[in-house]
LUMKE-615471 format. One line per field, with one value per residue (C-alpha): residue in one letter; x, y, z; residue number from 0. Coordinates in Angstrom, 1 decimal, always signed. Example, Ala and Ser with C-alpha at 12.3 -4.5 7.8 and 13.67 -1.06 7.14 Angstrom:
<sites>
code = (A,S)
xx = (+12.3,+13.7)
yy = (-4.5,-1.1)
zz = (+7.8,+7.1)
pos = (0,1)
</sites>
This chain:
<sites>
code = (M,D,L,W,N,R,I,D,R,R,T,C,L,G,G,I,S,R,G,L,A,G,L,A,L,A,D,L,L,S,P,P,R,S,E,G,S,V,V,L,S,D,D,S,G,V,E,A,G,C,H,F,P,P,K,V,K,R,V,I,F,V,F,M,H,G,G,P,S,H,I,D,T,F,D,Y,K,P,E,L,I,R,L,H,G,Q,P,L,P,I,A,K,P,R,I,Q,F,A,Q,T,G,N,L,L,K,S,P,W,E,F,K,Q,Y,G,E,S,G,A,W,V,S,D,L,F,P,N,V,A,K,H,V,D,R,L,T,F,I,K,S,L,H,G,S,N,E,A,H,G,G,A,L,L,K,I,H,T,G,S,D,T,F,V,R,P,S,L,G,A,W,I,S,Y,G,L,G,T,Q,N,A,N,L,P,S,F,V,T,I,N,P,T,L,G,H,G,G,V,R,N,F,G,S,A,F,L,P,P,N,H,Q,G,T,R,I,A,V,S,G,K,E,A,K,L,E,N,L,V,P,R,H,G,D,P,L,Q,R,L,E,L,D,Y,V,R,D,M,E,R,V,G,V,A,G,S,M,L,E,A,I,E,A,K,E,K,T,F,E,L,A,Y,R,M,Q,S,E,A,L,G,R,F,Q,L,E,S,E,T,A,E,A,Q,K,L,Y,G,I,D,G,G,P,S,D,G,F,G,R,Q,C,L,L,A,R,R,L,S,E,A,G,V,R,F,V,Q,V,S,H,A,Y,W,D,Q,H,S,E,L,K,E,K,H,A,E,L,A,G,Q,V,D,V,P,I,A,G,L,I,E,D,L,Q,R,R,G,L,F,S,E,T,L,L,I,W,G,G,E,F,G,R,T,P,T,A,Q,G,D,N,G,R,D,H,N,P,H,A,F,T,W,W,M,C,G,P,G,I,K,P,G,L,T,W,G,A,S,D,D,F,G,F,Y,A,Q,E,D,K,V,H,V,H,D,L,H,A,T,L,L,H,L,L,G,I,D,H,E,R,L,T,F,R,Y,G,G,R,D,F,R,L,T,D,V,H,G,R,V,V,R,E,L,F,A)
xx = (-60.4,-62.6,-61.8,-62.1,-65.0,-66.4,-65.0,-67.5,-66.1,-67.2,-65.3,-62.5,-62.6,-62.8,-60.3,-57.4,-58.8,-58.1,-54.5,-53.8,-55.2,-52.4,-50.0,-51.8,-51.3,-48.3,-47.1,-48.6,-47.2,-43.4,-40.8,-40.1,-37.2,-35.9,-36.2,-32.9,-30.9,-29.0,-29.6,-26.2,-26.2,-27.2,-23.8,-22.2,-22.5,-24.4,-28.3,-30.1,-29.9,-27.1,-24.1,-21.8,-22.2,-24.5,-24.1,-28.0,-31.3,-34.1,-34.2,-36.6,-37.1,-38.2,-39.0,-39.9,-42.3,-42.2,-38.3,-37.0,-34.6,-31.2,-29.9,-32.5,-31.9,-28.4,-26.4,-24.9,-24.1,-22.4,-22.1,-25.5,-25.7,-22.9,-24.3,-28.3,-30.1,-27.7,-27.9,-26.3,-22.5,-22.6,-24.4,-27.8,-28.8,-29.8,-33.3,-35.2,-38.2,-39.1,-37.6,-35.3,-34.3,-31.8,-30.3,-32.0,-30.3,-31.6,-34.7,-33.1,-29.9,-27.0,-25.8,-22.5,-23.8,-22.1,-18.6,-18.7,-19.7,-22.6,-24.1,-28.0,-30.6,-32.7,-35.7,-34.3,-33.2,-34.2,-32.8,-29.6,-28.8,-28.0,-25.7,-22.9,-25.1,-25.7,-23.9,-24.4,-24.2,-24.6,-23.3,-26.6,-27.8,-30.6,-31.8,-35.2,-36.6,-40.1,-41.9,-43.1,-40.0,-38.0,-39.6,-39.6,-35.9,-35.3,-37.6,-37.6,-33.8,-35.8,-37.4,-39.4,-39.9,-41.9,-39.4,-40.2,-39.1,-36.2,-38.3,-39.9,-35.8,-35.0,-38.3,-37.4,-33.7,-33.8,-37.3,-39.1,-38.4,-42.0,-44.0,-47.0,-45.9,-45.0,-41.2,-41.7,-44.4,-45.1,-47.0,-49.3,-47.4,-47.9,-50.8,-49.7,-45.8,-46.0,-48.4,-48.1,-45.0,-42.8,-44.1,-45.0,-43.4,-43.7,-42.4,-41.2,-43.4,-46.6,-46.1,-43.1,-45.0,-45.2,-48.1,-49.7,-50.9,-53.2,-52.8,-55.0,-55.8,-55.1,-56.3,-54.0,-55.3,-54.7,-58.1,-59.4,-58.0,-60.5,-59.7,-61.0,-57.9,-59.0,-62.4,-62.7,-64.5,-61.8,-59.1,-61.7,-61.8,-58.3,-57.8,-60.5,-58.6,-55.5,-57.0,-59.3,-56.5,-53.8,-55.6,-53.7,-51.6,-47.9,-44.8,-44.4,-48.3,-47.4,-45.1,-47.3,-50.4,-48.1,-47.0,-50.2,-51.3,-48.8,-50.4,-53.2,-51.3,-50.1,-52.9,-54.4,-51.6,-51.7,-54.7,-53.1,-50.0,-50.7,-53.8,-51.7,-48.6,-51.3,-52.0,-50.5,-51.6,-50.4,-47.1,-45.8,-46.8,-42.9,-42.4,-45.5,-43.9,-40.6,-42.5,-45.1,-47.7,-49.1,-52.5,-50.2,-48.5,-46.1,-49.3,-50.1,-46.3,-45.0,-47.8,-46.6,-42.7,-43.7,-45.8,-42.6,-40.3,-43.1,-43.4,-39.2,-39.3,-41.3,-38.9,-40.2,-37.3,-38.2,-40.6,-41.2,-42.8,-43.8,-44.6,-46.1,-45.6,-42.4,-42.8,-42.7,-42.3,-43.9,-44.2,-40.7,-40.4,-44.0,-44.6,-41.4,-41.4,-45.1,-43.8,-40.9,-42.6,-44.5,-41.6,-38.7,-39.7,-41.1,-37.6,-35.6,-37.8,-37.0,-33.5,-33.3,-36.1,-34.1,-31.3,-32.7,-33.8,-31.1,-32.0,-29.4,-27.1,-29.1,-31.4,-30.9,-32.5,-32.5,-33.8,-34.1,-36.4,-36.4,-34.5,-33.5,-34.3,-33.1,-30.3,-32.7,-35.7,-38.6,-41.1,-40.5,-40.6,-40.1,-37.4,-37.7,-36.9,-33.5,-32.0,-28.8,-27.4,-29.5,-28.6,-29.7,-28.5,-28.8,-27.5,-27.2,-24.9,-22.0,-21.4,-19.9,-21.5,-20.9,-19.4,-20.5,-19.7,-19.4,-20.3,-22.1,-21.0,-21.0,-24.1,-26.0,-26.8,-24.8,-23.2,-19.2,-17.2,-17.5,-20.5,-23.1,-26.0,-29.1,-27.7,-24.6,-27.1,-29.4,-26.0,-24.8,-28.1,-28.4,-24.4,-25.1,-27.8,-25.4,-26.5,-23.9,-25.8,-24.8,-25.4,-29.2,-31.0,-34.6,-35.2,-37.9,-38.2,-35.2,-32.5,-31.7,-32.8,-31.7,-32.2,-29.4,-29.9,-26.1,-24.9,-24.2,-21.2,-20.6,-19.6,-17.2,-16.0,-19.2,-18.7,-17.6)
yy = (+80.2,+83.3,+84.1,+80.4,+80.1,+83.4,+81.8,+79.1,+75.7,+77.1,+79.9,+78.0,+75.6,+77.5,+79.8,+76.5,+75.2,+78.6,+78.5,+75.2,+74.8,+76.8,+74.5,+71.1,+72.5,+73.7,+70.0,+68.7,+70.4,+70.2,+67.9,+64.9,+64.5,+62.1,+60.7,+59.0,+59.3,+61.4,+63.8,+65.5,+69.2,+69.0,+69.7,+66.9,+64.7,+62.1,+61.1,+62.6,+59.7,+58.1,+57.4,+57.4,+57.2,+54.5,+51.7,+50.7,+52.9,+50.6,+47.1,+44.1,+41.1,+38.5,+35.8,+32.7,+31.6,+28.2,+27.6,+26.5,+23.5,+24.9,+21.0,+21.2,+24.6,+25.7,+24.2,+21.2,+18.3,+15.1,+13.2,+13.0,+11.6,+9.0,+8.8,+8.3,+6.1,+6.0,+7.3,+10.9,+10.5,+13.3,+15.0,+16.3,+19.3,+19.5,+21.1,+19.4,+20.8,+17.3,+13.8,+13.1,+9.6,+9.1,+10.9,+11.4,+12.5,+15.3,+14.2,+16.7,+17.3,+20.1,+21.6,+24.2,+27.5,+30.6,+31.8,+31.2,+27.5,+28.2,+24.8,+25.0,+22.2,+22.3,+23.4,+27.0,+26.7,+30.2,+31.8,+30.2,+31.8,+34.6,+32.9,+35.4,+38.6,+36.7,+36.7,+33.1,+33.0,+29.4,+29.6,+32.5,+30.6,+31.8,+30.7,+29.1,+26.0,+27.6,+29.2,+32.3,+32.8,+32.5,+34.6,+37.4,+37.0,+37.5,+40.5,+42.0,+40.7,+39.2,+35.8,+36.9,+40.3,+43.1,+44.9,+47.2,+45.4,+45.8,+48.0,+50.3,+50.3,+51.5,+53.9,+55.6,+56.0,+56.8,+58.6,+58.4,+59.1,+59.7,+61.7,+60.3,+57.0,+54.9,+53.9,+50.4,+48.0,+44.5,+42.6,+39.0,+39.0,+36.3,+36.8,+33.9,+33.1,+36.6,+38.1,+42.0,+41.9,+41.0,+44.3,+46.6,+49.6,+48.4,+51.5,+53.4,+56.1,+54.3,+56.0,+53.7,+50.7,+48.3,+48.9,+45.5,+45.1,+42.5,+40.8,+38.4,+37.0,+39.8,+42.4,+44.3,+46.7,+48.8,+48.1,+51.4,+53.7,+55.0,+57.5,+60.9,+62.8,+66.7,+66.3,+69.6,+67.8,+65.2,+68.0,+69.4,+66.4,+65.5,+69.5,+68.5,+65.5,+67.1,+70.6,+68.3,+65.8,+68.8,+70.6,+70.6,+67.9,+67.9,+65.9,+61.9,+62.0,+64.7,+62.9,+60.0,+61.9,+63.4,+60.4,+59.3,+62.4,+61.6,+58.3,+60.3,+62.5,+60.0,+58.1,+61.1,+61.6,+58.4,+58.4,+60.8,+58.3,+55.2,+53.1,+53.7,+51.8,+49.0,+49.2,+46.3,+46.0,+49.2,+46.9,+45.9,+42.1,+41.3,+42.5,+40.8,+36.9,+38.1,+37.8,+34.8,+36.6,+34.2,+32.6,+29.4,+28.7,+31.1,+34.3,+35.0,+35.4,+37.0,+40.0,+40.0,+41.0,+42.8,+45.3,+45.2,+46.5,+49.1,+50.4,+50.4,+52.2,+54.8,+55.3,+52.7,+52.6,+48.6,+46.1,+43.1,+40.1,+37.3,+33.5,+30.3,+27.7,+25.9,+24.1,+20.2,+17.7,+15.6,+15.3,+17.3,+16.4,+17.0,+20.5,+21.7,+21.2,+23.0,+26.1,+26.9,+26.3,+29.2,+31.6,+30.5,+32.2,+35.5,+36.0,+35.0,+38.0,+40.1,+40.1,+40.4,+43.7,+45.4,+45.1,+46.1,+49.7,+50.7,+49.9,+47.3,+50.3,+51.2,+48.4,+45.4,+42.0,+39.6,+36.4,+33.7,+31.9,+31.7,+28.8,+26.0,+22.1,+19.0,+16.8,+14.2,+12.3,+13.5,+10.3,+9.2,+12.6,+15.2,+17.3,+19.0,+22.9,+23.9,+27.1,+26.3,+26.2,+27.9,+29.8,+33.4,+35.2,+38.9,+40.8,+44.6,+47.3,+47.4,+43.5,+41.0,+39.2,+35.3,+35.3,+32.1,+33.3,+30.8,+26.8,+24.6,+21.2,+18.4,+17.2,+21.4,+20.6,+23.5,+26.8,+25.9,+27.8,+32.0,+32.1,+35.0,+35.3,+36.9,+40.2,+39.9,+39.6,+42.8,+44.6,+44.4,+45.2,+48.5,+48.8,+48.7,+51.5,+53.7,+53.3,+52.8,+49.5,+50.5,+54.0,+53.5,+53.8,+54.9,+55.8,+53.8,+52.4,+54.2,+52.8,+53.3,+50.4,+49.0,+46.5,+44.1,+45.2,+45.1,+42.2,+42.0,+42.2,+43.7,+41.5,+43.1,+40.3,+40.3,+44.0,+45.6)
zz = (+126.6,+125.9,+122.6,+121.5,+122.1,+120.8,+117.6,+115.9,+114.3,+111.2,+111.3,+112.4,+110.1,+107.1,+107.8,+108.3,+104.8,+103.4,+104.3,+103.8,+100.7,+98.9,+100.7,+99.8,+96.2,+96.7,+97.9,+94.6,+92.4,+93.8,+92.3,+94.5,+97.0,+98.6,+102.0,+102.9,+106.0,+103.5,+100.7,+98.8,+97.1,+93.6,+92.4,+94.0,+91.2,+93.2,+92.8,+96.1,+98.7,+97.6,+99.7,+96.6,+92.6,+92.1,+89.6,+88.8,+89.0,+89.4,+90.2,+88.5,+90.8,+89.5,+92.6,+92.8,+95.8,+97.0,+96.6,+93.2,+93.8,+92.4,+92.1,+89.1,+87.7,+87.6,+90.3,+88.7,+90.7,+88.6,+92.7,+93.0,+89.3,+90.4,+94.0,+93.0,+95.6,+98.0,+101.7,+102.0,+102.9,+105.2,+108.0,+107.2,+109.2,+112.6,+112.1,+109.0,+107.8,+107.2,+106.8,+103.4,+102.6,+100.3,+97.4,+94.4,+90.9,+88.7,+86.6,+83.8,+82.1,+82.1,+79.2,+79.4,+77.3,+75.9,+76.6,+80.3,+80.2,+82.4,+83.8,+82.8,+82.8,+80.4,+82.4,+81.4,+77.6,+77.0,+79.8,+79.0,+76.1,+77.6,+80.4,+79.3,+80.5,+84.0,+87.5,+89.1,+93.0,+94.0,+97.9,+99.0,+102.3,+104.6,+108.5,+108.1,+107.0,+107.0,+104.0,+106.4,+107.7,+104.8,+103.0,+105.4,+105.4,+102.0,+101.9,+104.8,+106.7,+109.8,+109.7,+113.3,+113.7,+111.6,+109.6,+106.4,+103.0,+100.6,+98.4,+101.4,+102.1,+98.6,+98.3,+101.0,+100.8,+96.8,+96.7,+93.3,+89.7,+88.7,+91.0,+89.0,+89.8,+93.1,+94.0,+95.0,+92.7,+93.7,+90.7,+92.3,+95.4,+97.7,+100.5,+102.1,+104.1,+105.7,+103.9,+103.3,+105.4,+102.2,+100.9,+103.7,+105.2,+109.2,+110.8,+107.8,+106.5,+104.7,+101.6,+100.8,+101.1,+97.7,+95.9,+94.7,+91.2,+90.3,+87.0,+86.1,+82.3,+80.3,+82.8,+84.8,+87.8,+90.6,+92.9,+94.4,+91.2,+89.6,+86.3,+88.2,+87.6,+87.7,+89.1,+91.6,+93.7,+94.5,+94.6,+97.6,+98.9,+99.6,+100.8,+103.2,+104.5,+104.8,+106.5,+109.3,+110.1,+110.6,+113.4,+116.5,+115.8,+116.1,+116.2,+115.2,+114.7,+112.5,+110.3,+110.3,+108.6,+106.3,+105.0,+104.7,+102.9,+100.5,+99.1,+98.8,+96.7,+94.6,+94.3,+92.6,+90.2,+89.3,+87.7,+85.3,+83.9,+85.5,+83.7,+80.7,+81.9,+81.9,+78.2,+77.1,+73.9,+73.0,+72.8,+69.1,+68.3,+68.2,+71.5,+72.9,+71.3,+72.8,+76.0,+75.5,+75.3,+73.0,+75.0,+75.9,+79.6,+79.4,+78.6,+82.0,+83.4,+80.3,+80.7,+84.6,+83.1,+80.3,+82.9,+85.0,+82.2,+81.5,+85.1,+85.7,+81.9,+83.1,+86.6,+89.6,+91.6,+92.6,+90.5,+92.0,+89.9,+91.7,+90.1,+92.2,+93.9,+93.8,+96.6,+95.1,+98.3,+94.9,+92.3,+91.1,+87.9,+86.5,+88.8,+88.0,+84.2,+84.0,+86.5,+84.5,+80.9,+82.7,+83.5,+80.8,+77.7,+79.7,+81.6,+78.5,+77.0,+79.6,+79.6,+76.2,+76.1,+78.7,+76.2,+73.2,+74.9,+76.7,+80.2,+80.7,+81.5,+84.6,+85.6,+87.9,+87.1,+90.1,+89.9,+93.0,+95.7,+99.2,+99.6,+97.4,+98.1,+99.8,+97.2,+99.3,+98.2,+99.7,+99.0,+95.3,+93.3,+95.5,+97.3,+100.8,+102.0,+102.2,+103.0,+103.8,+100.0,+97.5,+93.9,+92.3,+89.7,+88.4,+85.4,+84.8,+85.5,+87.8,+88.1,+86.3,+83.6,+82.7,+86.7,+89.1,+92.6,+95.4,+95.7,+97.0,+98.6,+96.2,+96.5,+96.9,+100.5,+102.0,+100.9,+101.1,+99.2,+99.0,+101.4,+101.0,+103.2,+102.8,+104.8,+102.7,+99.8,+100.8,+101.6,+97.7,+96.5,+98.0,+97.8,+93.6,+94.1,+96.0,+99.3,+102.0,+104.2,+107.4,+107.0,+105.1,+109.1,+110.4,+114.2,+115.3,+119.5,+120.4,+118.5,+114.6,+112.7,+108.7,+106.3,+107.3,+110.9,+112.4,+109.8,+106.4,+104.0,+100.3,+98.2,+96.3,+94.4,+91.8,+90.8,+87.6)
pos = (0,1,2,3,4,5,6,7,8,9,10,11,12,13,14,15,16,17,18,19,20,21,22,23,24,25,26,27,28,29,30,31,32,33,34,35,36,37,38,39,40,41,42,43,44,45,46,47,48,49,50,51,52,53,54,55,56,57,58,59,60,61,62,63,64,65,66,67,68,69,70,71,72,73,74,75,76,77,78,79,80,81,82,83,84,85,86,87,88,89,90,91,92,93,94,95,96,97,98,99,100,101,102,103,104,105,106,107,108,109,110,111,112,113,114,115,116,117,118,119,120,121,122,123,124,125,126,127,128,129,130,131,132,133,134,135,136,137,138,139,140,141,142,143,144,145,146,147,148,149,150,151,152,153,154,155,156,157,158,159,160,161,162,163,164,165,166,167,168,169,170,171,172,173,174,175,176,177,178,179,180,181,182,183,184,185,186,187,188,189,190,191,192,193,194,195,196,197,198,199,200,201,202,203,204,205,206,207,208,209,210,211,212,213,214,215,216,217,218,219,220,221,222,223,224,225,226,227,228,229,230,231,232,233,234,235,236,237,238,239,240,241,242,243,244,245,246,247,248,249,250,251,252,253,254,255,256,257,258,259,260,261,262,263,264,265,266,267,268,269,270,271,272,273,274,275,276,277,278,279,280,281,282,283,284,285,286,287,288,289,290,291,292,293,294,295,296,297,298,299,300,301,302,303,304,305,306,307,308,309,310,311,312,313,314,315,316,317,318,319,320,321,322,323,324,325,326,327,328,329,330,331,332,333,334,335,336,337,338,339,340,341,342,343,344,345,346,347,348,349,350,351,352,353,354,355,356,357,358,359,360,361,362,363,364,365,366,367,368,369,370,371,372,373,374,375,376,377,378,379,380,381,382,383,384,385,386,387,388,389,390,391,392,393,394,395,396,397,398,399,400,401,402,403,404,405,406,407,408,409,410,411,412,413,414,415,416,417,418,419,420,421,422,423,424,425,426,427,428,429,430,431,432,433,434,435,436,437,438,439,440,441,442,443,444,445,446,447,448,449,450,451,452,453,454,455,456,457,458,459,460,461,462,463)
</sites>
């Protein structure tokens, strides 16, 4: 104690700062490493963080917030046409978000496309051209009738507890492919219905949470990211923060501080590369036209999809693009048509662009919402929430193109054949990335947690 009292505070902090400055620089310059539950040796032939050879290296998730109607988009139901206006001949769910009336046929025509003969409505004529590349899952089901719970279920695997998001788990398990960019980016996410929890890291280290990008008009930006890379004062500020936080800290608190420091270091490095990725005007006029960037209804979402491709191509592990608001309790015909007009060309363009640029061999593209909608009418021209059956599709490496898996009942109210729960979907996505969903765990509060909790079956029938 006497010795400590003879050392003044400035001398002490100065010595610590000099000693740790080299560590700060070494960490900044060192290559990224995975933080997953398993790291295999370099000569194993398996990427670090993977439990087995992955079929997919990156994921782009195109999320339709609000719940697009599966029976008006990709799940054709002739019985709805035949029995339009009549009472539903099967029992309605015991718990419903709201009361609905008689059966309501789709106001759109369905046609079969491609060699696979997949049914697609007139809402998605451009996506329909690519059905032979798509793998449809028409028997998805969840457990929550409300948007907030359903969004959390889709994004975190739990509709009741705070849990890490899918992108955060992937970031934690596999790390980053580009040290100058985040491993998880979310573009225009909703700040309602679960808000930041839908892209948060919860009890995982905070450097794995999603980096939010706002796209408004022609501008895409990361708030608070100022291009000061190389500024000596900024480097000194970062070193000072690191030195101050590490004095007298150990154990789990030190781990939390180290994770926080990684976010600061990443922000520092991003100034050299990230901002350039937002310069969509560097793309050719032909490429922008492919995404519907023409000043029309598809312009805004086209920019988001093009940015997603640029970030994925640069090595971002998980990119989510969100579009709202597909929640038509009324005005189904008018609003679904308007929303589809905003996304159909950009999504088709993204599929085509991934193929052209050779990214299809490494990138999985998935499309879907938090639930579907009822085949029974709400009011004169609307549908209510339906978590009991909905449709997603995906395309990319490792899965069977042109496949339709599972089916809902004759009216699209319940998943019926080869049912796929949200936990099964998560287990399957992780498997494609080379991760065993039962082994990717994090110990918190005295027990091991995982994305799929104690559930989940890998739907191997989807795999090529």
